[in-house]
Backbone as JSON, one array per atom type, in Angstrom:
{
  "sequence": "MASFKITISDTKGKSMSRELKDSDANPLLGLQLGDEADAAIMGLDGKIRITGGSDKSGIPMRRDIHGAARKAVLLTKGVGLQEAESGQRFRKLMRGNTISEEIYQINCRFDGILESDKT",
  "N": [[45.65, 31.24, 144.33], [47.83, 28.9, 145.5], [48.29, 25.11, 145.21], [49.52, 22.36, 145.24], [49.81, 19.57, 144.36], [51.7, 16.58, 146.02], [54.24, 14.48, 146.08], [56.41, 12.36, 148.02], [58.99, 11.36, 148.05], [61.2, 8.43, 149.93], [64.83, 7.69, 150.85], [64.36, 4.71, 150.93], [62.97, 3.75, 149.03], [60.21, 3.84, 149.35], [57.23, 5.84, 149.17], [55.15, 8.82, 149.39], [52.01, 10.77, 149.26], [50.56, 13.87, 149.6], [48.46, 16.68, 149.52], [48.64, 20.19, 149.79], [47.93, 23.32, 150.74], [46.71, 26.94, 149.6], [47.83, 28.37, 152.51], [49.77, 26.87, 153.44], [51.44, 25.97, 151.68], [52.33, 27.9, 150.27], [55.62, 28.44, 150.75], [56.79, 27.3, 149.25], [56.7, 28.1, 146.47], [58.69, 29.9, 144.27], [61.16, 27.98, 144.24], [63.52, 26.27, 142.96], [63.91, 23.7, 140.73], [65.98, 20.74, 142.51], [66.57, 22.41, 144.26], [66.49, 22.86, 148.17], [64.16, 22.29, 150.84], [62.75, 22.87, 153.86], [61.55, 20.52, 155.36], [58.95, 20.36, 157.24], [56.62, 21.65, 156.71], [55.62, 19.45, 155.31], [55.01, 17.83, 157.47], [56.99, 16.2, 158.18], [60.26, 15.39, 159.9], [63.38, 17.17, 158.72], [64.95, 17.67, 155.6], [63.62, 18.17, 152.37], [64.14, 17.84, 148.59], [63.85, 19.32, 146.02], [62.62, 17.55, 143.37], [61.25, 16.94, 140.41], [58.14, 17.77, 138.22], [54.95, 18.64, 137.22], [52.73, 20.23, 135.2], [48.85, 21.55, 135.05], [48.3, 20.35, 133.13], [49.57, 18.34, 132.58], [52.39, 18.53, 131.81], [55.61, 18.56, 131.81], [58.13, 19.97, 134.37], [62.03, 21.1, 133.64], [65.38, 20.35, 134.1], [67.32, 22.4, 133.31], [65.57, 24.6, 132.14], [64.9, 27.64, 132.2], [63.52, 29.65, 134.13], [59.88, 29.95, 134.83], [57.78, 29.45, 132.6], [56.58, 28.21, 129.9], [57.89, 26.39, 127.13], [58.59, 25.49, 124.2], [60.79, 23.51, 123.02], [64.61, 22.19, 121.73], [64.63, 18.42, 121.9], [66.87, 16.08, 122.63], [67.8, 14.17, 123.65], [66.06, 12.65, 127.2], [64.7, 14.57, 129.79], [61.34, 14.55, 129.13], [61.24, 13.54, 127.16], [60.29, 10.36, 125.31], [61.18, 8.24, 123.25], [64.19, 8.25, 121.02], [65.75, 7.61, 118.58], [69.46, 7.72, 117.38], [70.84, 10.5, 116.43], [67.91, 11.9, 116.21], [65.46, 14.45, 116.24], [63.54, 16.42, 118.5], [60.72, 18.77, 118.76], [59.84, 19.49, 121.52], [57.01, 20.54, 124.11], [57.29, 21.93, 127.12], [57.76, 22.41, 130.91], [59.31, 25.22, 132.76], [62.32, 25.2, 134.76], [61.09, 26.74, 137.67], [59.28, 26.68, 140.58], [55.39, 27.33, 140.2], [52.62, 29.1, 140.72], [51.11, 27.94, 138.7], [51.9, 25.28, 138.65], [51.36, 22.04, 139.4], [51.75, 19.34, 140.34], [54.38, 18.21, 142.34], [57.29, 16.29, 142.36], [59.69, 15.07, 145.33], [62.41, 14.47, 147.28], [63.01, 12.91, 150.28], [65.55, 13.13, 152.92], [65.47, 11.64, 154.78], [63.31, 8.55, 156.15], [61.02, 7.66, 155.66], [57.82, 7.01, 157.57], [55.08, 4.67, 158.27], [51.86, 6.04, 157.33], [50.16, 7.07, 159.63], [46.97, 8.15, 159.95]],
  "CA": [[46.01, 30.58, 145.64], [48.56, 28.05, 145.01], [47.3, 24.21, 145.57], [50.43, 21.48, 144.92], [49.74, 17.22, 145.0], [53.52, 16.1, 146.48], [55.18, 13.42, 146.47], [57.82, 12.7, 148.75], [59.74, 9.74, 148.05], [62.6, 8.26, 150.56], [66.12, 6.56, 150.69], [64.14, 3.22, 151.26], [61.94, 3.62, 147.96], [59.22, 4.39, 149.59], [56.76, 7.35, 148.91], [53.86, 8.4, 149.62], [51.7, 12.0, 149.12], [50.3, 14.78, 150.16], [48.24, 18.06, 149.23], [49.34, 21.51, 150.47], [46.61, 24.53, 149.52], [47.07, 28.07, 150.71], [49.53, 28.98, 153.08], [51.0, 25.72, 153.69], [51.99, 25.9, 149.51], [53.48, 29.11, 149.63], [57.33, 28.23, 150.85], [57.5, 26.59, 147.88], [56.53, 29.31, 145.18], [59.8, 29.97, 143.73], [61.89, 27.36, 144.43], [63.49, 25.46, 141.29], [64.56, 22.33, 140.57], [67.25, 20.72, 143.02], [66.75, 23.11, 146.14], [66.05, 21.83, 149.0], [63.42, 23.18, 151.7], [61.94, 22.42, 154.98], [60.32, 18.89, 155.32], [58.33, 20.73, 158.28], [55.68, 21.97, 155.97], [54.59, 18.59, 155.28], [54.32, 17.16, 158.7], [58.21, 15.91, 158.81], [61.56, 15.79, 159.83], [64.25, 16.77, 157.67], [65.05, 17.94, 153.84], [63.74, 17.37, 150.94], [64.95, 18.62, 147.83], [62.73, 19.4, 144.42], [62.84, 16.47, 141.67], [60.55, 17.34, 139.42], [56.92, 18.35, 138.63], [53.95, 18.75, 136.08], [51.63, 20.69, 135.72], [47.94, 20.66, 135.43], [48.09, 19.97, 131.42], [51.14, 17.25, 132.45], [53.99, 18.69, 131.17], [56.57, 18.58, 132.64], [59.42, 20.42, 134.16], [62.63, 20.38, 133.22], [66.15, 21.8, 135.1], [67.8, 23.44, 132.32], [65.07, 25.4, 131.38], [64.84, 28.89, 133.35], [61.98, 30.53, 134.63], [58.08, 29.22, 135.49], [56.93, 29.3, 131.38], [56.07, 26.62, 128.91], [58.51, 26.9, 125.79], [59.0, 24.89, 122.98], [62.56, 22.7, 122.99], [64.62, 20.45, 120.93], [65.03, 17.82, 122.51], [67.71, 14.79, 122.29], [66.98, 12.86, 124.95], [66.37, 13.09, 129.11], [62.99, 14.28, 130.45], [60.33, 14.92, 128.51], [61.35, 12.64, 125.53], [60.77, 8.84, 125.47], [62.11, 7.76, 122.63], [64.56, 9.52, 120.17], [67.45, 7.2, 118.14], [70.89, 9.03, 117.07], [70.06, 11.7, 115.43], [66.68, 12.3, 116.22], [65.42, 15.27, 117.76], [62.28, 16.93, 118.44], [60.52, 19.97, 119.71], [58.08, 19.42, 122.39], [56.19, 21.94, 124.94], [58.21, 21.72, 128.36], [57.65, 23.51, 131.65], [60.75, 25.84, 133.42], [62.34, 25.19, 136.26], [60.86, 27.34, 138.84], [57.5, 26.41, 140.55], [54.81, 28.42, 140.43], [50.87, 28.97, 140.95], [50.65, 26.91, 136.97], [52.65, 23.58, 138.95], [49.86, 20.87, 139.91], [52.34, 17.99, 140.73], [56.12, 18.79, 142.69], [58.16, 15.14, 143.2], [60.65, 15.16, 145.95], [63.18, 13.41, 147.75], [63.02, 13.05, 151.22], [66.81, 12.85, 152.7], [65.34, 10.37, 155.86], [62.84, 7.4, 155.85], [59.14, 7.76, 155.87], [56.44, 6.34, 158.22], [54.08, 4.18, 157.69], [51.16, 7.0, 157.48], [48.71, 6.76, 160.95], [46.14, 9.3, 159.71]],
  "C": [[46.89, 29.21, 145.04], [48.42, 26.84, 145.58], [48.51, 22.88, 144.9], [49.86, 20.28, 145.47], [51.33, 17.69, 145.26], [53.62, 14.98, 146.27], [56.48, 12.7, 146.48], [58.1, 11.11, 148.35], [61.39, 9.13, 148.98], [63.76, 7.52, 150.09], [65.63, 5.16, 150.23], [63.36, 2.74, 149.52], [60.79, 3.91, 148.09], [58.6, 5.79, 149.31], [55.31, 7.63, 149.03], [53.42, 10.35, 148.99], [50.67, 12.73, 149.6], [49.61, 16.12, 149.47], [48.62, 18.95, 150.48], [48.46, 22.82, 149.67], [47.47, 25.41, 150.74], [48.24, 28.51, 150.9], [50.55, 28.32, 153.52], [51.75, 25.65, 152.24], [52.69, 26.8, 149.5], [54.96, 29.31, 149.86], [57.79, 27.54, 149.87], [57.14, 27.26, 146.98], [58.25, 29.91, 145.35], [60.74, 29.75, 143.4], [62.06, 26.94, 143.04], [63.71, 24.23, 141.74], [65.45, 21.85, 141.45], [67.54, 21.54, 144.37], [66.3, 22.26, 146.82], [65.39, 22.89, 150.0], [63.03, 22.19, 152.85], [61.01, 21.3, 154.96], [59.47, 19.22, 156.15], [56.8, 21.22, 157.46], [54.57, 21.07, 155.8], [55.0, 17.38, 156.2], [55.9, 16.14, 158.66], [59.54, 16.62, 158.71], [62.81, 15.57, 159.35], [64.51, 17.68, 156.5], [64.41, 17.48, 153.44], [63.91, 18.02, 149.74], [64.01, 18.02, 146.78], [63.26, 18.06, 143.45], [62.37, 17.02, 140.56], [59.3, 18.29, 139.83], [56.25, 18.03, 137.02], [53.31, 19.79, 136.39], [49.85, 20.66, 135.01], [47.4, 20.08, 134.02], [49.32, 18.01, 131.42], [52.07, 17.45, 131.49], [54.9, 19.07, 132.19], [57.9, 19.05, 132.96], [60.76, 20.18, 133.87], [63.62, 21.4, 133.65], [66.73, 22.5, 133.91], [67.01, 24.32, 131.15], [64.32, 26.75, 132.3], [63.6, 29.48, 133.49], [60.6, 29.37, 135.23], [57.28, 29.1, 134.24], [57.26, 28.11, 130.74], [56.8, 26.97, 127.94], [58.97, 25.73, 125.33], [60.63, 24.87, 123.02], [62.8, 21.9, 122.29], [65.72, 20.06, 121.49], [65.94, 16.51, 121.43], [67.83, 13.91, 122.97], [66.39, 13.88, 126.75], [64.73, 13.33, 129.05], [61.83, 14.57, 129.61], [60.14, 13.87, 127.63], [61.42, 11.16, 125.86], [61.52, 8.23, 124.31], [62.69, 8.0, 121.12], [66.2, 8.78, 120.13], [68.32, 8.1, 117.96], [70.59, 9.28, 115.9], [69.84, 12.46, 115.41], [66.76, 13.7, 116.7], [63.78, 15.86, 117.71], [61.94, 17.92, 119.5], [59.4, 19.19, 120.05], [58.22, 20.7, 123.47], [57.03, 21.31, 126.36], [58.36, 23.06, 129.31], [58.96, 23.9, 132.19], [60.98, 25.14, 134.64], [62.11, 25.4, 137.49], [59.12, 27.34, 139.05], [57.01, 27.83, 141.32], [53.38, 28.61, 140.77], [50.67, 27.59, 139.75], [51.3, 25.48, 137.55], [51.51, 23.05, 139.61], [51.07, 20.05, 140.6], [53.79, 18.46, 141.37], [56.36, 17.35, 143.6], [59.19, 15.71, 144.11], [61.4, 14.51, 146.67], [63.04, 13.58, 148.98], [64.43, 12.35, 151.69], [66.33, 11.56, 154.52], [64.04, 9.13, 155.6], [61.38, 7.6, 156.3], [58.36, 6.88, 156.71], [55.62, 6.09, 158.08], [53.16, 5.43, 158.05], [49.43, 6.74, 158.57], [47.42, 7.79, 160.51], [44.65, 8.64, 158.72]]
}
């Protein structure tokens, strides 16, 4: 059973969090970073673009790693690498760009403006 914690950010910089479980979360399985999905699954009108995420251990997803598996990759800069001087490379454990059941948090960008949560 899939369960995701979703953080949605709009164009004005406001963000909100939602939790999707079971059948509500199934439309997101198999999507990749950069894909668009209908925001109706979160109760919003419009589209959302998946920008990132992490698994239950906090290992971030990376756009240039294909699949859903964890892989140790050699990085010089970018997502998952905080400090690297010129010429340095680090081997880091990263998650692929496909959403699977192992993913815990998903970051999204909403194409509209989020209204205040009235619940």
